[in-house]
C-alpha positions in Angstrom: -0.1 0.0 -0.3 0.9 3.5 -0.9 1.2 6.2 1.4 0.4 9.7 1.3 4.3 10.4 1.9 5.8 8.0 -0.7 3.2 9.4 -3.4 4.2 12.7 -2.4 8.2 11.8 -3.0 7.5 10.4 -6.6 5.9 14.0 -7.4 9.3 15.3 -5.9 11.6 12.8 -7.4 10.5 12.0 -10.8 10.4 15.8 -12.1 14.0 16.5 -10.3 15.1 13.1 -12.2 13.6 14.3 -15.5 15.1 18.0 -15.1 18.7 16.2 -14.4 18.0 13.9 -17.4 17.3 17.0 -19.6 20.2 18.8 -18.6 22.7 15.8 -19.0 21.4 15.8 -22.7 22.1 19.3 -23.3 25.4 19.2 -21.8 25.8 16.4 -24.3 24.8 18.3 -27.2 27.0 21.0 -26.6 29.8 19.1 -26.1 29.5 17.1 -29.6 28.9 20.7 -31.1 32.0 22.1 -29.6 33.8 18.6 -30.8 32.3 19.1 -34.6 33.3 23.0 -34.4 37.2 22.1 -33.3 37.4 19.4 -35.9 35.8 21.8 -38.8 38.5 24.2 -38.0 41.0 22.3 -38.2 39.9 20.8 -41.5 39.9 24.1 -42.6 43.5 24.7 -42.1 43.8 21.7 -44.7 42.6 22.3 -48.1 39.9 20.6 -49.2 38.9 18.4 -52.5 36.6 21.9 -53.5 39.7 24.4 -52.6 42.2 22.5 -54.5 42.3 22.9 -58.0 41.8 19.6 -59.7 42.6 18.8 -63.4 38.9 18.5 -64.5 37.5 22.0 -64.0 33.9 22.4 -63.5 33.7 25.9 -63.7 30.8 26.5 -66.3 33.2 29.5 -68.6 36.5 27.2 -68.0 34.4 24.0 -69.5 33.0 26.3 -72.6 36.7 27.4 -72.8 37.8 23.9 -73.3 34.7 22.6 -75.3 34.1 25.5 -78.0 36.5 26.8 -80.0 36.8 30.6 -80.3 38.3 32.5 -83.4 41.5 33.3 -81.4 42.1 29.8 -80.5 41.1 28.6 -83.7 44.2 30.7 -84.9 46.1 30.1 -82.1 45.7 26.3 -80.8 47.6 25.3 -77.5 51.2 23.7 -77.9 51.6 20.6 -75.9 54.0 20.8 -73.0 56.3 18.3 -74.6 56.9 20.5 -77.4 57.6 23.5 -75.1 61.0 21.3 -74.0 62.4 21.3 -77.6 
């Protein structure tokens, strides 16, 4: 049989435990975000694949220059690097 004192104790302990649980979750989230921010700052010091120019351009203007012969490029085509060594 539950007495009135034990029932009152449940109404006190239950919300206190809930608040402690919520505080633990908030602290865990804050620590996780801080850890991600530190790892992002470390990654920003190292150039990633988007910052390093690749051999395959994705810029629309550069792609047009490669794929479309302008009049200037038709009369002066690019010289291969191996021919420059001669």
